[in-house]
Every structure is written in structure tokens, then in C-alpha cells.
BAKE-234225 format. One record per residue (C-alpha): residue number from 0; residue in one letter; x, y, z. Coordinates in pm, 1 decimal. Example, Ala and Ser with C-alpha at 12.3 -4.5 7.8 and 13.67 -1.06 7.14 Angstrom:
REM BAKE-234225
ATOM / num / residu / xx / yy / zz
ATOM / 0 / A / 1230.0 / -450.0 / 780.0
ATOM / 1 / S / 1367.0 / -106.0 / 714.0
This chain:
REM BAKE-234225
ATOM / num / residu / xx / yy / zz
ATOM / 0 / M / 9050.9 / 9018.6 / 11529.6
ATOM / 1 / V / 8831.0 / 9210.4 / 11773.8
ATOM / 2 / G / 8969.9 / 9231.9 / 12126.1
ATOM / 3 / N / 9303.0 / 9362.4 / 12001.6
ATOM / 4 / I / 9485.9 / 9691.0 / 11968.3
ATOM / 5 / Y / 9697.9 / 9716.1 / 11653.9
ATOM / 6 / L / 9992.2 / 9954.5 / 11640.2
ATOM / 7 / I / 10090.0 / 10035.9 / 11284.0
ATOM / 8 / Y / 10394.0 / 10247.1 / 11211.2
ATOM / 9 / G / 10652.4 / 10298.5 / 10939.2
ATOM / 10 / D / 10738.1 / 10522.5 / 10646.6
ATOM / 11 / D / 10581.9 / 10318.3 / 10365.0
ATOM / 12 / E / 10227.8 / 10447.9 / 10314.3
ATOM / 13 / Y / 10130.9 / 10173.7 / 10066.9
ATOM / 14 / I / 10225.2 / 9887.6 / 10299.3
ATOM / 15 / R / 10063.5 / 10069.8 / 10594.3
ATOM / 16 / N / 9730.4 / 10106.4 / 10413.6
ATOM / 17 / K / 9744.4 / 9747.6 / 10288.1
ATOM / 18 / K / 9794.7 / 9621.9 / 10644.2
ATOM / 19 / I / 9499.5 / 9832.0 / 10769.7
ATOM / 20 / K / 9271.9 / 9683.1 / 10500.9
ATOM / 21 / E / 9387.0 / 9330.3 / 10589.6
ATOM / 22 / I / 9294.5 / 9384.4 / 10956.0
ATOM / 23 / Q / 8956.7 / 9535.2 / 10864.1
ATOM / 24 / K / 8886.1 / 9236.4 / 10639.8
ATOM / 25 / K / 8976.6 / 8991.9 / 10920.1
ATOM / 26 / C / 8730.5 / 9171.0 / 11147.4
ATOM / 27 / N / 8465.8 / 9151.9 / 10872.5
ATOM / 28 / V / 8399.4 / 9526.6 / 10876.1
ATOM / 29 / V / 8528.2 / 9639.4 / 10534.9
ATOM / 30 / D / 8187.4 / 9771.2 / 10419.9
ATOM / 31 / S / 8025.7 / 9804.9 / 10760.2
ATOM / 32 / I / 7875.1 / 10099.5 / 10947.3
ATOM / 33 / N / 8097.8 / 9982.3 / 11233.4
ATOM / 34 / K / 8416.6 / 10069.1 / 11041.0
ATOM / 35 / I / 8513.5 / 10408.0 / 11185.8
ATOM / 36 / D / 8805.8 / 10612.3 / 11050.5
ATOM / 37 / L / 8923.8 / 10902.4 / 11267.5
ATOM / 38 / N / 9170.8 / 11156.9 / 11136.6
ATOM / 39 / G / 9197.0 / 11499.5 / 11296.8
ATOM / 40 / E / 8913.3 / 11468.0 / 11549.1
ATOM / 41 / E / 8956.3 / 11601.1 / 11903.1
ATOM / 42 / W / 9038.6 / 11346.8 / 12175.0
ATOM / 43 / E / 8690.7 / 11393.3 / 12326.4
ATOM / 44 / E / 8528.6 / 11275.6 / 12000.4
ATOM / 45 / I / 8774.0 / 10986.5 / 11972.8
ATOM / 46 / Y / 8706.2 / 10880.8 / 12333.7
ATOM / 47 / D / 8329.6 / 10890.4 / 12277.6
ATOM / 48 / E / 8366.0 / 10668.0 / 11971.5
ATOM / 49 / L / 8594.7 / 10424.4 / 12155.6
ATOM / 50 / T / 8347.6 / 10382.9 / 12441.9
ATOM / 51 / L / 8030.0 / 10378.1 / 12231.1
ATOM / 52 / P / 7877.3 / 10029.2 / 12181.4
ATOM / 53 / S / 7889.9 / 9889.6 / 11829.9
ATOM / 54 / F / 7584.1 / 9909.1 / 11605.1
ATOM / 55 / L / 7366.8 / 9595.3 / 11636.1
ATOM / 56 / S / 7633.2 / 9438.0 / 11861.8
ATOM / 57 / S / 7844.9 / 9330.7 / 11564.0
ATOM / 58 / N / 8220.5 / 9371.5 / 11525.8
ATOM / 59 / K / 8347.0 / 9728.6 / 11533.6
ATOM / 60 / I / 8685.2 / 9861.1 / 11427.5
ATOM / 61 / I / 8820.2 / 10210.0 / 11488.0
ATOM / 62 / T / 9124.6 / 10334.9 / 11299.7
ATOM / 63 / I / 9295.8 / 10640.0 / 11448.0
ATOM / 64 / Y / 9530.3 / 10803.5 / 11196.6
ATOM / 65 / Q / 9828.1 / 11029.1 / 11277.8
ATOM / 66 / A / 9815.9 / 10909.9 / 11638.4
ATOM / 67 / E / 10133.8 / 11091.5 / 11736.9
ATOM / 68 / T / 9964.2 / 11420.4 / 11646.7
ATOM / 69 / N / 9595.9 / 11352.3 / 11708.5
ATOM / 70 / I / 9594.1 / 11181.9 / 12048.2
ATOM / 71 / F / 9940.6 / 11148.3 / 12200.5
ATOM / 72 / N / 10021.5 / 11516.6 / 12238.8
ATOM / 73 / E / 10067.9 / 11772.5 / 12516.7
ATOM / 74 / K / 9720.4 / 11920.4 / 12461.3
ATOM / 75 / N / 9559.7 / 11591.6 / 12565.3
ATOM / 76 / D / 9796.6 / 11535.8 / 12858.2
ATOM / 77 / K / 9544.8 / 11637.1 / 13122.5
ATOM / 78 / E / 9281.4 / 11460.2 / 13327.2
ATOM / 79 / D / 8912.8 / 11539.6 / 13360.1
ATOM / 80 / L / 8642.9 / 11375.6 / 13568.2
ATOM / 81 / N / 8446.2 / 11289.0 / 13255.0
ATOM / 82 / L / 8735.2 / 11264.2 / 13010.7
ATOM / 83 / P / 9050.7 / 11069.4 / 13097.3
ATOM / 84 / S / 9363.2 / 11149.5 / 12900.8
ATOM / 85 / P / 9449.9 / 10905.6 / 12617.2
ATOM / 86 / Y / 9744.4 / 10786.3 / 12827.0
ATOM / 87 / T / 9517.8 / 10696.9 / 13121.0
ATOM / 88 / F / 9256.9 / 10538.0 / 12893.1
ATOM / 89 / F / 9496.7 / 10306.6 / 12708.9
ATOM / 90 / E / 9701.2 / 10227.5 / 13019.6
ATOM / 91 / K / 9379.0 / 10117.4 / 13191.5
ATOM / 92 / I / 9292.8 / 9891.0 / 12895.7
ATOM / 93 / L / 9639.3 / 9737.9 / 12899.6
ATOM / 94 / T / 9664.8 / 9685.7 / 13275.5
ATOM / 95 / Q / 9309.7 / 9614.7 / 13395.3
ATOM / 96 / E / 9156.8 / 9297.7 / 13252.7
ATOM / 97 / K / 8798.2 / 9380.6 / 13351.5
ATOM / 98 / Y / 8810.5 / 9720.2 / 13180.4
ATOM / 99 / R / 8985.0 / 9569.2 / 12878.0
ATOM / 100 / K / 8707.6 / 9312.6 / 12829.4
ATOM / 101 / E / 8446.0 / 9583.2 / 12868.5
ATOM / 102 / I / 8599.8 / 9807.6 / 12600.0
ATOM / 103 / L / 8737.4 / 9547.1 / 12358.9
ATOM / 104 / E / 8456.7 / 9291.0 / 12376.6
ATOM / 105 / D / 8350.2 / 9352.0 / 12014.7
ATOM / 106 / L / 8603.4 / 9620.9 / 11923.2
ATOM / 107 / A / 8942.9 / 9634.6 / 11754.5
ATOM / 108 / I / 9147.1 / 9955.3 / 11764.6
ATOM / 109 / I / 9404.8 / 10040.3 / 11499.6
ATOM / 110 / I / 9645.7 / 10314.5 / 11606.3
ATOM / 111 / V / 9842.3 / 10447.5 / 11309.3
ATOM / 112 / F / 10169.4 / 10632.7 / 11357.9
ATOM / 113 / D / 10306.0 / 10808.3 / 11047.9
ATOM / 114 / N / 10651.2 / 10806.9 / 11203.4
ATOM / 115 / K / 10920.2 / 10558.0 / 11111.0
ATOM / 116 / K / 10929.8 / 10448.7 / 11476.3
ATOM / 117 / I / 10702.7 / 10491.9 / 11778.1
ATOM / 118 / S / 10858.3 / 10763.0 / 11993.9
ATOM / 119 / K / 11016.1 / 10639.2 / 12316.5
ATOM / 120 / K / 10906.5 / 10971.3 / 12468.5
ATOM / 121 / N / 10547.4 / 10849.9 / 12448.4
ATOM / 122 / K / 10437.9 / 10778.5 / 12807.9
ATOM / 123 / L / 10268.7 / 10459.8 / 12693.4
ATOM / 124 / Y / 10576.1 / 10328.7 / 12509.8
ATOM / 125 / P / 10655.5 / 10063.1 / 12776.8
ATOM / 126 / Y / 10295.3 / 9936.2 / 12765.3
ATOM / 127 / L / 10246.0 / 9964.6 / 12390.3
ATOM / 128 / T / 10564.1 / 9781.9 / 12295.6
ATOM / 129 / K / 10552.3 / 9514.7 / 12565.3
ATOM / 130 / K / 10474.3 / 9173.7 / 12418.1
ATOM / 131 / N / 10126.8 / 9059.3 / 12519.7
ATOM / 132 / D / 9810.4 / 8904.3 / 12378.2
ATOM / 133 / V / 9635.6 / 9238.0 / 12329.8
ATOM / 134 / V / 9875.7 / 9463.6 / 12140.2
ATOM / 135 / K / 9978.3 / 9358.3 / 11789.5
ATOM / 136 / I / 10266.7 / 9559.7 / 11645.0
ATOM / 137 / C / 10296.6 / 9596.5 / 11267.0
ATOM / 138 / E / 10604.3 / 9767.1 / 11123.5
ATOM / 139 / C / 10544.9 / 9903.4 / 10773.3
ATOM / 140 / S / 10878.7 / 10054.6 / 10679.7
ATOM / 141 / K / 11022.9 / 10074.2 / 10330.6
ATOM / 142 / L / 11148.5 / 9733.1 / 10227.2
ATOM / 143 / P / 11516.7 / 9655.8 / 10168.9
ATOM / 144 / R / 11599.2 / 9607.2 / 9800.6
ATOM / 145 / I / 11581.3 / 9225.1 / 9796.0
ATOM / 146 / E / 11252.7 / 9216.4 / 9990.5
ATOM / 147 / N / 11114.0 / 9492.4 / 9767.7
ATOM / 148 / E / 11193.1 / 9283.2 / 9458.3
ATOM / 149 / K / 11027.4 / 8972.6 / 9606.2
ATOM / 150 / Y / 10723.6 / 9176.6 / 9717.0
ATOM / 151 / L / 10662.5 / 9306.9 / 9363.5
ATOM / 152 / L / 10731.3 / 8967.0 / 9205.5
ATOM / 153 / D / 10469.0 / 8809.7 / 9434.6
ATOM / 154 / I / 10215.9 / 9073.4 / 9322.6
ATOM / 155 / A / 10303.9 / 9002.6 / 8957.9
ATOM / 156 / K / 10247.3 / 8627.9 / 9011.3
ATOM / 157 / E / 9918.3 / 8699.5 / 9186.5
ATOM / 158 / K / 9807.8 / 8899.1 / 8878.8
ATOM / 159 / N / 9934.8 / 8624.6 / 8642.4
ATOM / 160 / L / 10187.8 / 8860.7 / 8484.9
ATOM / 161 / N / 10442.3 / 8663.8 / 8284.8
ATOM / 162 / L / 10766.5 / 8828.7 / 8392.1
ATOM / 163 / G / 11067.2 / 8733.0 / 8602.0
ATOM / 164 / M / 11299.8 / 8881.2 / 8860.2
ATOM / 165 / S / 11513.9 / 9042.5 / 8590.4
ATOM / 166 / E / 11216.8 / 9249.6 / 8469.7
ATOM / 167 / I / 11116.5 / 9336.7 / 8828.2
ATOM / 168 / K / 11466.8 / 9467.3 / 8899.4
ATOM / 169 / F / 11452.5 / 9671.7 / 8579.6
ATOM / 170 / L / 11117.0 / 9824.1 / 8681.7
ATOM / 171 / I / 11246.5 / 9914.5 / 9029.7
ATOM / 172 / D / 11549.8 / 10086.4 / 8877.7
ATOM / 173 / L / 11330.5 / 10268.0 / 8627.8
ATOM / 174 / V / 11047.2 / 10417.6 / 8833.6
ATOM / 175 / E / 11024.1 / 10637.3 / 9142.1
ATOM / 176 / K / 11143.9 / 10473.4 / 9466.1
ATOM / 177 / N / 10798.1 / 10455.9 / 9619.0
ATOM / 178 / T / 10588.7 / 10141.7 / 9673.0
ATOM / 179 / Y / 10265.3 / 10311.3 / 9561.0
ATOM / 180 / V / 10431.7 / 10413.8 / 9233.8
ATOM / 181 / Q / 10599.7 / 10075.9 / 9181.7
ATOM / 182 / V / 10275.0 / 9881.9 / 9230.0
ATOM / 183 / N / 10080.7 / 10129.1 / 9014.6
ATOM / 184 / E / 10330.2 / 10098.5 / 8728.8
ATOM / 185 / L / 10329.9 / 9719.0 / 8764.9
ATOM / 186 / M / 9948.0 / 9717.8 / 8740.1
ATOM / 187 / K / 9965.4 / 9913.0 / 8412.0
ATOM / 188 / L / 10140.1 / 9614.1 / 8254.9
ATOM / 189 / C / 9832.6 / 9398.2 / 8326.5
ATOM / 190 / F / 9641.0 / 9587.8 / 8055.3
ATOM / 191 / L / 9887.6 / 9509.6 / 7777.2
ATOM / 192 / N / 9755.7 / 9267.4 / 7514.4
ATOM / 193 / K / 10064.6 / 9054.5 / 7576.9
ATOM / 194 / A / 9974.0 / 9027.8 / 7944.8
ATOM / 195 / I / 9611.0 / 8938.9 / 7871.7
ATOM / 196 / I / 9712.2 / 8647.0 / 7647.4
ATOM / 197 / G / 9993.0 / 8538.2 / 7881.3
ATOM / 198 / E / 10294.0 / 8636.3 / 7671.9
ATOM / 199 / K / 10624.0 / 8730.2 / 7835.4
ATOM / 200 / I / 10652.8 / 9094.9 / 7944.9
ATOM / 201 / T / 10990.4 / 9234.7 / 7841.7
ATOM / 202 / K / 11207.4 / 9522.0 / 7961.5
ATOM / 203 / D / 11111.3 / 9708.5 / 7643.1
ATOM / 204 / D / 10743.5 / 9678.5 / 7740.9
ATOM / 205 / I / 10821.8 / 9816.2 / 8085.4
ATOM / 206 / E / 11023.1 / 10101.6 / 7937.1
ATOM / 207 / D / 10739.7 / 10191.8 / 7697.8
ATOM / 208 / V / 10457.5 / 10179.4 / 7954.0
ATOM / 209 / C / 10596.7 / 10294.4 / 8288.1
ATOM / 210 / I / 10654.2 / 10654.1 / 8396.9
ATOM / 211 / K / 11023.6 / 10674.1 / 8462.5
ATOM / 212 / N / 11209.0 / 10819.6 / 8754.2
ATOM / 213 / E / 11386.7 / 11135.8 / 8633.9
ATOM / 214 / E / 11723.2 / 11006.0 / 8751.5
ATOM / 215 / A / 11678.6 / 10678.1 / 8561.2
ATOM / 216 / V / 11585.3 / 10867.2 / 8243.8
ATOM / 217 / V / 11896.3 / 11084.8 / 8264.0
ATOM / 218 / Y / 12117.7 / 10775.5 / 8296.5
ATOM / 219 / M / 11946.0 / 10601.6 / 8004.7
ATOM / 220 / I / 11966.7 / 10906.7 / 7778.6
ATOM / 221 / T / 12335.0 / 10947.4 / 7871.7
ATOM / 222 / D / 12401.9 / 10582.0 / 7785.2
ATOM / 223 / Y / 12230.6 / 10623.4 / 7446.2
ATOM / 224 / I / 12439.1 / 10933.1 / 7370.4
ATOM / 225 / L / 12763.0 / 10758.1 / 7471.8
ATOM / 226 / E / 12665.8 / 10474.2 / 7237.9
ATOM / 227 / K / 12589.1 / 10738.6 / 6968.6
ATOM / 228 / K / 12225.6 / 10624.9 / 6956.1
ATOM / 229 / Y / 12102.7 / 10981.2 / 6919.2
ATOM / 230 / S / 11757.8 / 10899.0 / 6781.2
ATOM / 231 / E / 11686.1 / 10663.5 / 7074.9
ATOM / 232 / A / 11802.2 / 10932.2 / 7318.7
ATOM / 233 / Q / 11573.2 / 11189.4 / 7155.0
ATOM / 234 / K / 11279.4 / 10948.6 / 7147.7
ATOM / 235 / L / 11319.1 / 10864.7 / 7517.7
ATOM / 236 / A / 11345.9 / 11232.9 / 7609.7
ATOM / 237 / N / 11027.1 / 11313.3 / 7414.9
ATOM / 238 / I / 10832.7 / 11024.2 / 7570.5
ATOM / 239 / F / 10939.1 / 11131.0 / 7919.0
ATOM / 240 / I / 10843.2 / 11494.9 / 7859.7
ATOM / 241 / D / 10501.5 / 11390.6 / 7721.6
ATOM / 242 / K / 10427.5 / 11160.4 / 8014.5
ATOM / 243 / K / 10536.6 / 11419.2 / 8269.2
ATOM / 244 / S / 10304.1 / 11670.9 / 8102.5
ATOM / 245 / E / 10012.7 / 11424.1 / 8117.9
ATOM / 246 / L / 10083.1 / 11362.4 / 8485.9
ATOM / 247 / M / 10090.9 / 11735.6 / 8560.7
ATOM / 248 / L / 9757.9 / 11785.8 / 8381.4
ATOM / 249 / L / 9604.7 / 11493.8 / 8570.0
ATOM / 250 / R / 9713.2 / 11644.0 / 8902.9
ATOM / 251 / I / 9566.1 / 11982.3 / 8803.4
ATOM / 252 / F / 9224.4 / 11836.1 / 8716.2
ATOM / 253 / V / 9216.4 / 11601.8 / 9016.6
């Protein structure tokens, strides 16, 4: 909602970006000229944007990425008659109601920290982390295993994928330990004919479709060899090599 400052931090980029989009959607600015993304701009440019009225007096949302680097740094820790430091600016918003209403009347500010935690060395830490009606804190850290499983299962249900927790656990063990990758590999299953007609997705389907984590592949090949299933071990090794080659080519062309 406008009138708020959102602090987003954590080490899971997928969940961070999802949360940002949710806030933008709530403010009804997803495809609006008043949706401003700032990443790498000087504090002077950021300040100008924060104090500039919204276009046509509609809701405005400003997302400041890499806040720890872009605004809360030693370079910006100085005052100017025409340009307050970011610390002074945000402290004034958080402590002076009149100024807060003036700035946040039709504006929401999303401050994104790439760090796992907001640094306690930040001069605004006591203000930013104090519970109030203005600052909304959103932690977007990597999920514990059980929560990760439930998160992916909920996405699968949302996409009408016919699979259970057993298959989700298998997928998590199989692919890279990264939410972006896990969701991407899960989405691939949606295009299977079985998925389209509502049939059950099996572990074999997941193994055939998903790009495997190197460590998982090594364990699986080792298990096949120990079970003297040499052809299966060779087949899995070939599939993995082919898919890794495709991925490398894709990265080159992109």
C-alpha cells in the first residue's frame, strides 16, 4: 500500500523478487509510468525521484535495489543545504509525521538489501527495524527444507500439477539448491502431455525432464554402478552431459 516503506532483505533472490512484484501489484502500479526502479543511481537522483510528485497524482512506487551499496554508504554520509543525506531524509520521514504525510501521500518506497540481514552498523537500523505502522519488514531468506518442500508443493497445486510431496522431495534432491532453479524445473513439468491431461507426474518424469545438480547425478550414477546397472549409469551420464552442453550454449547466445 502507498504510505509505507518496505524493507526487503535476504539471500533468496527468487522470493525477494516475488515479494517486490506482490507489493507493486497491491499498489496497482505493475504496468504504470509511476513504477520506478532504481539500481546504481547516485543519491542525488534517488532523492529527486523520491521527492518528485507522482504522474497524474496516481499511486507511485519506487524500488531502490542494492540499498546497502547505493544509498547507505560513506560517500552519502554528508549533509548539503539542498541535498540531505539518506540517513537524514529517512529519519525525518520516520520521526516527523507532517513530513511523512507530505512524502508518502501517494508513494510507497521499497528498499531492497541484498544482504542476508540488515547491518546493525546502519545508522538508521534502530528506526528501520522498530515496529511501527510505516515500515514493513519482509525477510526473504532461503527456506528451511520443510518450508521449501511446502512452498514448491503449493506452486505445483496452483499449476494443477498432479504430483505429491514424495515427488517434490525427489525434485529438490535432484536439482540445484536454488529457488529460481527449483521453480523453473517444476514449471518444465507443466508442459508434459501427462501434466496437460492431468495424469500423475512420476519421479521418472522428473528425472527425464529436469536438469540435475552435479552432486545428485554423481550419487545416482554411483548407485547404478553399485547395483551393476551399467547401461542406466551410462545413459544418465550421457543425458547430463548433453543437457549441460545445451545450457552452456544457451548462456553463450544469451
